[in-house]
VEXLO-742748 format. One line per 8 residues: number of its first residue (from 1); their letters; for each residue x, y, z of C-alpha. Coordinates in pm, 1 decimal. Each point is the difference from the previous one (the first is absolute). Layout:
BEGIN
NUM) a) X,Y,Z; ...
***
This chain:
BEGIN
1) mpllgfly) 11538.1,18465.5,18522.9; -243.9,-119.9,-181.3; -102.5,-216.8,214.1; -72.6,222.8,350.7; -134.0,303.9,-252.7; -302.5,-248.4,-123.1; -10.7,-194.7,403.7; -42.5,360.1,60.5
9) lgrpglav) -304.5,63.6,-240.5; -197.0,-317.9,98.6; 70.1,-158.2,-273.4; 246.8,-351.0,144.9; -95.8,-247.9,-352.6; 122.9,273.7,-212.8; 332.0,45.5,206.7; 99.4,-332.3,21.1
17) vmlalqlv) -33.8,14.2,-387.4; 197.8,303.8,-32.4; 247.6,-178.2,255.9; 44.9,-300.1,-231.9; 49.3,196.2,-324.4; 226.5,223.8,187.8; 241.1,-358.4,111.5; -41.6,-87.8,-370.7
25) lagigftl) 112.8,314.3,-121.2; 305.5,-9.7,253.7; 73.7,-370.2,-94.9; 21.6,60.2,-359.0; 215.1,307.3,79.9; 210.8,-203.3,149.7; 123.3,-207.5,-243.3; -4.2,292.3,-249.4
33) pdspmmaw) 265.2,213.2,171.6; 18.5,354.2,-202.3; -305.5,-89.3,-193.4; -159.5,332.4,-137.9; -306.4,-207.5,-89.9; -17.6,-122.2,382.7; 54.2,395.3,69.6; -253.1,122.8,-190.9
41) atlafava) -245.7,-263.4,127.5; 59.7,102.5,367.4; -35.9,302.5,-81.8; -292.0,-44.3,-180.7; -151.1,-241.1,343.6; 69.5,307.9,249.9; -231.8,227.6,-194.5; -275.0,-203.6,-74.8
49) savlayrl) -15.1,-109.3,369.7; -14.9,397.1,69.9; -224.6,45.4,-242.1; -269.9,-274.4,105.3; 72.0,84.6,404.1; -43.6,365.0,-48.6; -363.7,-109.2,-198.8; -97.2,-225.7,277.5
57) asraatas) 138.9,264.1,277.1; -251.4,246.1,-200.8; -324.8,-255.7,24.4; 118.4,-134.3,381.9; -14.5,368.5,84.5; -367.9,65.4,-80.5; -151.2,-332.0,40.0; 145.6,-148.0,368.8
65) egvpqpwy) -165.5,320.1,189.8; -75.6,-184.2,302.4; 153.5,-310.8,-55.2; 238.4,-130.4,234.2; 320.2,-129.2,-184.4; 103.2,-362.5,-9.1; 240.0,-110.8,266.3; 287.1,-41.1,-308.5
73) arwyglig) -89.6,320.5,-79.7; 122.7,116.3,332.8; 314.9,76.2,131.1; 50.1,-280.4,194.0; -101.8,-201.5,-304.1; 250.5,157.1,-204.0; 252.2,-70.9,186.3; -100.2,-337.6,34.4
81) avvamavv) 92.0,-52.4,-415.9; 355.4,157.1,59.0; 36.0,-290.3,259.8; -152.9,-238.8,-183.4; 201.7,129.0,-348.8; 312.6,-69.3,252.9; -86.0,-296.6,141.5; -1.8,-179.9,-369.2
89) ivpvrlfv) 312.7,234.9,-181.8; 252.1,-60.0,332.3; 50.2,-336.4,49.4; 29.1,-13.3,-356.5; 332.5,214.9,-44.3; 63.5,-120.5,323.4; 20.8,-363.4,-33.3; -69.5,-130.3,-362.5
97) vepfnaps) 90.5,218.4,-311.5; 109.6,420.6,29.3; 74.0,181.2,-284.5; 326.9,167.5,-76.3; 132.6,239.6,-320.4; 321.4,-66.8,-189.8; 147.4,396.8,6.8; 346.8,-113.9,-199.8
105) tsmtptip) 189.2,-155.4,-225.4; 175.0,-254.3,229.1; -189.9,-235.8,-94.6; -31.7,4.2,-352.1; -134.8,-172.3,-258.9; -152.4,-258.3,259.6; -191.1,327.9,180.9; 21.2,286.4,-210.2
113) vrsnllvq) -35.0,373.8,176.1; -340.6,100.0,126.2; -129.2,-369.4,-9.2; -238.1,-112.7,311.2; 72.2,-302.4,178.4; -160.8,-236.1,208.2; 174.3,-136.2,236.7; -116.7,-353.8,189.6
121) kwgyghys) 59.2,56.3,389.3; -134.5,-311.0,194.6; 289.9,-191.1,141.1; 284.8,245.1,-6.5; -73.4,97.9,367.1; 56.2,416.1,-104.3; -430.8,69.0,90.1; -10.2,377.6,-85.9
129) tygaklit) -208.8,286.3,-174.3; 1.8,379.7,-104.0; 355.2,12.5,147.5; -56.8,-144.5,369.0; 111.7,-365.8,71.4; -235.0,-108.4,220.4; 118.5,-465.1,34.9; 319.6,-121.1,-27.3
137) rplsvtve) 33.2,-421.1,-58.1; 272.9,-213.7,-122.5; 9.7,-78.5,-388.8; -231.4,-295.4,-82.7; 38.1,-21.6,-376.5; 399.5,-87.5,-161.0; 124.5,300.8,-170.4; 123.9,-150.0,-318.7
145) rgdviafd) 269.7,128.8,-174.0; -173.0,231.0,-312.2; -270.2,98.1,187.6; -76.7,348.9,-38.0; -87.5,154.0,352.5; -67.5,307.6,166.2; 187.7,118.6,327.3; 78.4,304.5,242.2
153) yprdpatv) 330.3,113.4,-149.0; 230.3,-63.9,295.3; 123.5,403.5,-3.4; -358.8,133.6,20.5; -208.1,-279.0,101.3; -291.4,246.5,-78.4; 19.1,-37.6,-392.7; -70.7,-340.3,-158.0
161) fvkrvvgv) 242.2,-135.3,-265.3; -127.8,-235.6,-290.8; 342.0,-269.3,-95.0; 35.3,-351.7,-68.0; 161.7,-223.6,183.6; 365.2,-168.3,-82.4; 126.7,-98.8,251.7; -176.4,-212.3,285.2
169) pgdlveyr) 174.2,-95.9,357.9; 307.6,-200.8,-76.3; 56.9,83.3,-334.2; 324.7,140.0,-118.7; -121.7,305.9,-229.6; 349.7,120.5,-280.1; -123.8,324.1,-204.9; 288.5,-13.2,-285.3
177) dkhvfing) 29.1,143.8,-326.5; -393.9,118.7,51.3; -12.2,-452.5,43.7; -138.2,-97.9,327.9; 68.9,-345.5,114.7; -149.0,-163.5,293.5; 179.0,-269.6,194.2; 247.7,-7.6,-362.9
185) sdtrgkrl) -203.5,-55.4,-308.2; -141.2,288.5,-186.5; -356.5,100.1,-58.9; 46.2,177.9,-289.5; -189.1,-128.1,-328.6; 5.8,143.9,-374.6; -33.7,308.6,-126.9; -307.9,174.0,-73.6
193) ddhlltdp) -31.5,297.7,-242.8; 28.9,327.3,164.7; -231.2,120.0,235.6; -137.3,383.7,-91.8; -12.6,165.3,317.2; -170.6,341.1,-49.8; 29.4,111.3,351.9; 132.1,307.6,85.6
201) apkylqry) 137.5,-49.2,-350.1; 19.7,-222.0,-328.5; 249.0,-232.0,64.8; 85.9,-395.1,-149.6; 135.8,-210.8,294.2; 114.9,-333.3,-35.2; -275.5,-280.3,102.9; 91.3,-332.2,121.6
209) rersakse) -167.5,-332.1,146.6; 111.4,-121.9,283.5; -89.1,-280.0,220.7; -123.9,-77.0,377.0; -65.4,-288.2,191.7; -351.3,-62.2,-176.6; -40.6,358.2,-211.8; 79.9,146.4,-292.4
217) fdividpd) 51.7,391.4,-37.6; 108.5,289.1,-225.9; 322.0,259.4,133.6; 113.0,274.8,-144.2; 392.0,134.7,-48.8; 129.7,281.5,-92.7; 293.3,-38.5,-112.6; 94.3,417.0,34.5
225) vpaiahdq) 9.3,-96.1,409.6; 282.9,-150.4,178.9; -79.3,-300.4,184.9; 56.4,47.1,379.2; -67.0,325.1,94.6; -120.5,-33.0,339.1; 164.4,195.2,342.1; 215.0,-245.4,137.2
233) qslpadcv) -10.9,110.5,346.4; -368.3,-81.6,22.2; 28.5,-378.3,-56.2; -88.2,-259.8,263.9; 281.3,-263.0,148.3; -173.8,-263.3,-226.3; 114.4,207.3,-321.0; 379.7,32.0,-137.0
241) sandtlrc) 24.0,242.5,-287.4; 395.3,-49.1,-212.7; 40.4,65.3,-369.1; -299.5,122.0,-113.9; -165.4,-339.3,142.8; -283.5,-7.6,281.6; -15.6,-290.9,194.0; -267.8,-18.2,290.4
249) kvpagayf) -69.4,-321.0,216.8; -372.7,6.0,103.3; -67.5,-18.0,338.2; -263.8,-194.5,212.5; -330.1,213.3,-81.1; 69.9,249.8,-211.2; 14.8,-22.1,-385.7; 185.8,161.0,-259.1
257) vmgdnrdn) -177.7,181.0,-272.9; 14.9,190.8,-290.4; -157.1,208.1,-280.5; -94.1,-89.0,-365.1; 213.0,270.4,-128.4; 293.3,-95.5,119.0; 168.1,361.0,-54.7; -283.6,191.4,109.7
265) sqdsrywg) -69.3,-143.7,357.3; 71.6,57.1,329.4; -54.3,-363.2,201.5; 238.9,-223.5,176.4; 367.4,83.3,-197.3; -9.9,353.0,178.5; -200.2,-39.1,339.2; -7.8,-392.9,115.3
273) fvpsgaiv) -263.8,-227.5,46.7; -343.0,-17.5,82.1; -105.9,-130.2,394.8; -299.6,-234.9,-83.0; -172.4,231.9,228.7; -14.2,257.3,-207.5; -134.3,-203.9,-307.8; -385.1,166.1,-61.6
281) gkvvaifp) -97.7,-236.6,-229.7; 79.6,-171.6,-371.7; -152.2,160.4,-323.8; -276.2,-174.6,-174.4; -119.3,171.7,-254.9; 89.0,318.1,-193.0; -149.1,247.3,-236.3; 209.0,218.7,-184.3
289) paq) -155.3,307.7,-89.9; -181.4,140.3,-313.9; 210.8,118.7,-315.6
***
């Protein structure tokens, strides 16, 4: 970490400058995942930092004999710098926003695979970071149909999933012929140009516009995949499956979620509802990988 290295060399001003540059590079890199340019820029920064630190260390070895180290260059100063950074970073990740990555195509076309995501956490009551859940509070925001949320996967709470909210408490969700009906109303809109999925292999998928309470979004359908392929034994009591139709009454304190890539998504059709206490937050920014 350049910050600690330059502090140890007694150059606090340079340490702050290098930290600022490192944060700028990290921020740009987050918005441009998989960018070769950013990979080279990060490598160049690391090499330049190492060379500069080596030259300063060589000078310090001959010029500072008998001169006591300043407090920030001593062990307790370096530990204090690490603690100060943690005091800033951890609360932001814990309560405000937290970065995530999309490793699959389940939310295509809205979220391309390998996209970086920013998730708003304030108001969702699920305050965790770095795999540790520290504080739990009731929801203080309204989760609406159409929201893209991050949540603890009910079958493995250590894994975070990202899906779209389709049904809220009290809704009757019906999935039939690859259409979603909410309280009897078909959410399917017009058909759009086909979507080319390139990962893991090139394939064209049918693309449609869907409507929720306050938003519109695109979903994709694979015509070669059956409409219903769930394990009926895993469905909750509030769901009934018959004649290739799935009907679920969303209970209080729970949500029905689906991926926008309807035929390649493990979601509420397979394992049931998302409890409100499992919601980590709402996706507020999507940064697709560099092409």
